[in-house]
C-alpha angles and dihedrals in degrees: 000000000000123000091212109120115237112232121217115263120262117262116241089252091053092048092047092052090052092049092051091048091050088053092055103262118140124230091256089050091053092047091054092047092049095041092237140107126281089238090058092052091046089052091050091051092047092050091048091050091052093046090051092049091237123153097203135028091247089053090050091051091051093048093047092049091049094048095044108031095151098049113118113265128225119247110262113262112261114242 
């Protein structure tokens, strides 16, 4: 048996925030879309990063994409 601790799964809000970030949305963009505050979105992203064991946000986005390749993606942010 492995000694690697199993982290709790991401909440749907945490996963959604990561998907929006990966699509190019900013934290304020995501907050507006989700009718919440930027600090709430930032907290969700930070919790997701910790749960994934990532050091940086980019690392968290990579890990999430690798672990959930079939999850629906968010439409890329219009320029």
